[in-house]
Each structure stands twice: as C-alpha cells, then as structure tokens.
Steps between C-alpha positions, in 0.01 A plus 500: 500500500650837403507704828137613468232511233567870436876462488472185292289670238741794493799270452332281240393786273850580367574128460185452292589808297846354439350169379258681269792707373694184411205348316436824313869517413486156336195604298664824384799300375273280285364552149151509650577850628568654155139632463561721804765705320282706263249628761784573743683706237181692418403565862846627598572693177823309433681566172620180335689705241789516749527120525751282317250211481176510300340189650506344845474137614350583843390797707828495691691496171324827423548635853880458490519625141818668379492844343687632199846642564391864465178472704664603831794737432722599792773753573864388506609823669696389811310736732151383396331249732245306296189299579545121470138446393160640411339581834347740749792642697522617860825596675574487873792618714656209689521551878591256776185305596300684232220290350387452142174348375573260216218296345278558805767385746697734726876446530800666653798485264661236720185285479481547125862393446524263800847641546574764767851579379386549141206719608744726690692566177193671353403723794478859381444385144187470289255220428352515149176297496376408151149349512400319182137461394362226276502733199872578537787342308625236746867475406759700694860602442822598677514874561878540458822334388677298767568164661192313620514259795339158516131513587353452844147360513268541799195274496156630591370402845203546733550622858264464796523727803481325840223256397478320836411814693240658273163390370558721196837425348648777282642363177751676280693384198833552333523487124749296302784727396840487334782751498847563365766759578639703212842661537398772259715734294316818600280446808701306757372160610138464391265231627230390258216285630204333333191424708249240387203322655504357852585139418504494123796718409425555128848654472731387220851647497774440245825332614402551863754251635814674383672831573566679172554831326181661366413806295248777549180404319580127501199285587514363854182291491121502492185433702241245394133592553421655836557820690866594506741751650861603435702676770832679456697610806763771470761595759515840666570773246550266205180583311251786531140442380350761270335781695151435358522135609611599852218752526232257383635226727475726806132544416452124464458528122667255262673622183438308178834412338616288207795266481814699418356836607736719703367517858801646682859619476832394648616655826811451706521158665508525877 
C-alpha cells in the first residue's frame, strides 16, 4: 500500500503519465503516425519549405526533421553569443541557493547539476533558459568553438517528502537531463544542458561518449516528440545577455528567439 490513498494517487499519476508517454512514443515512431503530420503542420503554421526532406516515414521523423543549410544563419563574430535553438528565452542571474523553475520543477543549481563544486563555478554568472514548444525546430547546436567534454546523464526520478509522517505526501519530480562542458574560445567554460521528460529522456546527442573539438553552429543533438528545454550556463562576466532580453526576463516575459540568433555578447571572464 503506498503510504495513503491520497499519497498513492499522487505518486502513481506521474508513473502512469510516463507509461502513456512510452506507448505514445512507440506509436509516433511507427508509420501509423504519418497521417498526424499534415494537420500538425497546418495547426502550428510550420513551413516545410525549410526542410531537407519532402516526405516522412513517421511523425517523429517529421518532428526531428533537418533544415536546409541556410535556414538558420548565425554570426561567426567572436563576441556574439548565439542561441542554440528555436525557443522562448528567459535569463536569470545565478546566486548561491537561488532557485529556478524548469519544466514545472524547482531546482537550485546544485540540485540541477547534482554537483556542488560545479555549481559553485557558475555563481555570479547567468542561466540562459531556452524553452522549446512543439512548433519549434527541435535540433540544437553548439554556441561556440571549443573542446566539449563527455556527457553526463541524470535520470528522471520521483521524490516523496516524509511519507510516514503525513497523510498527504507531497510529490515532486526531477526531469531526465544531460549536460556537457564546453571549453569555449570566447565565453569561458560553458555548460550546456538538455532537459527532457521525467523518465523518458527523448534526448539524442551526437558522439556523447567522447571529448572532442567542436565548432560554433555544429549540431549537438535533437529532442524527439515532447516538451523540451535547453539550458546554457555562463560564468561570471563571460557573457552579457542583450538588454531587451534582460528587461523582459525581469518582468517574467519570455523572448522568442531562433537558432543562431545573437542573444548576448562576450564579457570578461571572472
């Protein structure tokens, strides 16, 4: 018996959602899902003229579609900090014990990274939160030249708070997430994280098991169907968000950006 009827129902809901998500994922990978593409494109006003492919073998094949080379231009100017993806962007200053809401879950930076020492390195810096919607292009890129570390993956989990002592048991979740460190040419050591669903990651990264040299604009990976978020952490003074983005973020307003768009400038690494 799960603690109490109330707590049990609360704990089971995310598990059921995860199971449904897995079943839906299998369907979206199948040819049976192809008829969903046309109405989805129409409803979300998606231009297929940007795509390299003309036909798709499943809905997910469409969802992770590649675009033509010139569809998302980006600046190669060393001082320009570019967006890794199409998204709604919010920026936050990073303070000790400060909290960020990411996919309806609240984290401190230490909780997000599960690494106190690493979190300390980014105090005084900036968290760039890129929230992707279903109508966005779901591939993302490296924002600068540099050497990329091997990937760390953190699996999604459910947490219960003191279940033995309470009739109502608060439940909170952590989402599956992956991150790499990029010793970048122009912005110090960047941390780029991808956040997927709670237990079904839906994150596919290229060559994730090996440290390697990468280039600005090089594809890092993609999300399969589902809500998705990309996070970039910058160290103190290494990158300054554009003023309009700062101002909107302070008001709790997201800024619509496209992959490759300049969203900040280089500062002096602290």
